[in-house]
NUKOLLUM-813244 format. One record per residue (C-alpha): residue in one letter; x, y, z. Coordinates in steps of 0.05 Angstrom, whole numbers, plus 5000, padded with zeros to 4 digits. Each point is the difference from the previous one (the first is absolute). Example, Ala and Ser with C-alpha at 12.3 -4.5 7.8 and 13.67 -1.06 7.14 Angstrom:
A524649105156 S502750694987 
This chain:
M732462556058 L502550545047 G505349985055 F500250505056 H505850205042 D499350365067 W507150215018 S504650574979 W505049664952 V499749694933 R498649275012 M501449344965 D496449435033 V495349434987 A492450114995 L494849445005 I493650084960 E493849595000 M496650034933 P497149574943 L506049784959 P500249774927 K500349264988 E504950094943 H507350275007 F500450715023 H505050485029 V499950695035 V502350664976 D500650685033 G496850664977 A505850104950 G499249314971 A506249695032 G499749295025 V499249875073 L501849375039 C493749615017 Q498349345031 Q493349655005 T499349735071 G492849764996 P494149934951 N498250735009 E506250255035 L505950394969 L506650235029 I503650564965 L506650375014 A497950734997 E505850474985 G500350745009 V493550105039 P500350735019 P499850255074 L492850015026 G497649864928 Y498049444954 A502149644938 A495649664946 Y501449324968 H496649624946 V499049264988 V501149854925 P500249364957 G506749664986 M505649625032 P504150335054 S507250114978 A503650135067 E505149505022 N498949675067 T505950155047 L497149685061 K501749315023 A496749575054 S500549295023 S499849615065 S507450125007 G500350754989 M497850644966 E503450544958 N499050664963 D504650534972 F501550265071 V500549425049 R500849245003 L497649575058 T500349265016 F496249585047 D502849465046 K496649335018 K496150335055 G497150514955 Q504250575029 V503850504958 A506949694995 R503150564961 L497750684975 Y504850324950 D499650734977 K501949984927 L500650754991 E504850115057 G503449314994 R499549785072 D496249525046 V494550305041 L500049455055 M505749755043 K503749424970 G497149335024 K494250325037 P493149974968 G494950564996 N492550025012 V500749525057 L493249945037 E502150005072 L495249855058 F501050205073 E496649825064 D496250645017 R498150045073 P501050705023 H499950125076 G494350494993 N495450294947 D499749374960 A496850324938 W504550615000 D507049835024 I506049604972 D505049855053 P507550114992 N501349255009 F495449794943 E505949664965 E501449485053 V495149504972 S499750004924 W499249534941 E499150054924 A493849854961 C500049304969 P503549924932 A495650164940 E495049474981 S499950244928 V503750534958 E496950124933 A500550534945 V493150244985 E501450604955 T505950124954 G499350704970 P501150424960 V497550525051 R499849575063 A503049355024 I497349625062 V502949415038 R495049735051 I502849705064 V495549635050 R502449835070 K496949815066 T501150155074 E497149595056 R493050274990 S500350474940 V501250004925 I503950564967 T499750104923 Q504850494969 D500150244929 V507150244989 T498950534947 L505050324951 H498050544950 A503750154936 H501650725016 S502549965073 S505149705045 R494849975056 V498049305020 D493149935030 F497549465048 V492550004991 T497749615061 H493749645018 A500149705071 D494749545030 W502450165070 H498049595062 E506050035045 K499750165075 R504950485033 V504749984940 L503550584964 L501649934925 K505650404968 A503450004932 A507650045003 F505050244949 P507549985019 V502650524951 D507350104978 I500150725026 R504250295057 A497350615034 S499450255072 H493050304988 A493749824962 T494850494974 Y492549955010 E494450394968 I495450375048 Q494550494981 Y502850554957 A507149825017 A505149445013 I503849835063 E506649645012 R501049475055 A506149615021 T500949294975 H504149805061 R497949875073 N505750385034 T495750405048 D493649915040 F496650474951 D502349594939 R497949355034 A493050275010 R499250114925 Y499549264982 E493450154966 V498850694970 P494450314959 A500350204928 H494750174948 K501649744931 W507549815003 A506349885038 D506950074969 L507149785014 S505350364956 E507550044999 G503950524959 D497749844929 Y494949435008 G493949815041 V494149555010 S492950205019 L494449585029 L493150274982 S493149815022 D492850194982 C497249915071 K505249755049 Y503350505046 G504849645047 Y507249954976 E506649805030 T507350064974 K505249645043 G506950054969 N498749824928 L493649595016 M493750354976 R493249755023 V492850204992 S494749765048 L494249674964 L495149695049 R498849875074 S495049585038 P498450275071 V494749675042 D498250585046 P495350364998 D497549624938 P501849265000 T499149974925 A503550644982 D502650044929 E497749294983 G497749894929 E502150254932 H505150554988 R502350324935 F506050464997 T506250154958 Y507250155022 S505750114953 I507550044996 Y503050544958 P507450034987 H502650674973 A506350404987 W502150535050 T495150155057 W492549985013 R499750684965 N501049634936 G492949764987 T497749685065 V495150565018 Q496549944933 E500149235001 G496650025068 F494450454972 E499349574938 L499449355038 N494650295042 S496350364943 P499549594938 L498150344935 L492450064993 A497549764933 F493249864967 A497449844932 A496650604965 P495449914939 T502150324933 Q496750684991 R500550574952 G503950635018 V506650165031 L502249815069 P501950585048 S507350125007 N503349465039 G505250485029 A501349995075 F495050325045 A505950225041 S507449855000 V506550195033 D506850094967 V504249635054 D499949285022 H500750135074 V493450385007 I493649584997 I492950264986 D496849595057 T492850285002 I494950324956 K493350125035 R494350485001 C500750545051 E495749905063 D496550684996 S500250204926 N500249724930 A507550124995 L504749404996 I505649855050 V506549774968 R504749745053 V507449844986 Y505649765043 E507649944994 A501549255005 Y507649934996 G502450475056 Q502650504950 R498850734986 G499450444938 P495350344951 V493849674974 A495350164942 L492849745010 T496450024933 L492449934996 G496649734939 H495450604993 K501250745016 P497350145069 K495750595019 Q503450095067 V505149625043 T501550105074 E504149605049 C496749745063 D501649565060 L497849285011 M493450265028 E499050384934 E500350665037 H504550635002 D500350084925 A506050394972 P500250244928 V504449624951 K502850274935 V498049594939 K503150074932 G495349694950 S498349355033 T506749915038 I501350135074 R507350055022 F502349925071 D505849725042 V499549405044 T504149755060 P501249285020 F493449635013 E496050644995 I492549974986 R496750554958 S492650094987 F497150434944 K492750214992 V498450044925 A493850314970 F498549914926 
């Protein structure tokens, strides 16, 4: 089997493969013959923990006979979940009563206040029903009903899942709370059969963080916004946009909320919320009714959002691509990176064919608000490299040493290179 990675850092993540599996005991090894954590999740479905997948490259794995020898460090039951990084417990309502960071030795949530609270609000904007959320949306609110069932449906060694089912007045919300063996990120994989009218649904996390500003990812950058409501400008930011994540960090610790498709966030004091669903009636009286599938996550971390949040957001939104390949003679091509950078704060965001030639566009951006030198290394020696603008025009020559391009970046700068092989 082969696993592909489409971002610019060495990646360790789970990969799901559909393939015919042996009926006898088997395990998985990498190209060097070392054992790899694996978990059969269906008759022909295998989950593996792929380690060391190179940037914009691939790794090969083999299914071989024999018993797996790895110890299962994941725990899951109706009362809680745990891996080497975090421990969480559920209360009687199916909410997260406690989330404890084992690496940093501290609670993530405020004491006595549960997380992943599904809050509903009466949503009747004065105008533009399908587009606006009014500032007074909190005046009428209630919580979703307590969980009808809380059940552990997977218990590792790669992944553990606790399934929580709850209802609202007209809808059913099923959440697979998912914990992986290699990460402190907790995923809430959600299926909602949604039939509310003029109701806004949010997930709330009262985190034990004190900070005057929260950070939100925007395209090719991040922006800070106040967590207080001291001015008219601050009060107007009760709902703000973000792409893949929002973060609240104090001096040496922080918490990020991530999502794979939800873009409305709010941080009020230490209360972090992400908007999940709405149900306007104008101009479409059945807008958003039906089935929805989405994932949001809470990711506790040391230091600030610059310590892993950017990469976690990309990885949540772009799972490893994996497929089963038949055994063949010969040697696989080098699985080295197609392209890589030597610093964490620069991301290779785009590789595409040029609009008016056979050259490739390699676009990078600075993601942390920092500056400094960067080395961009290509997997093959190029014939020619020029730097262009976003319209792929105004080419300027670039010096290339072997297959490496060296340049300096400034905070949140975007650079585009036109590469011919």
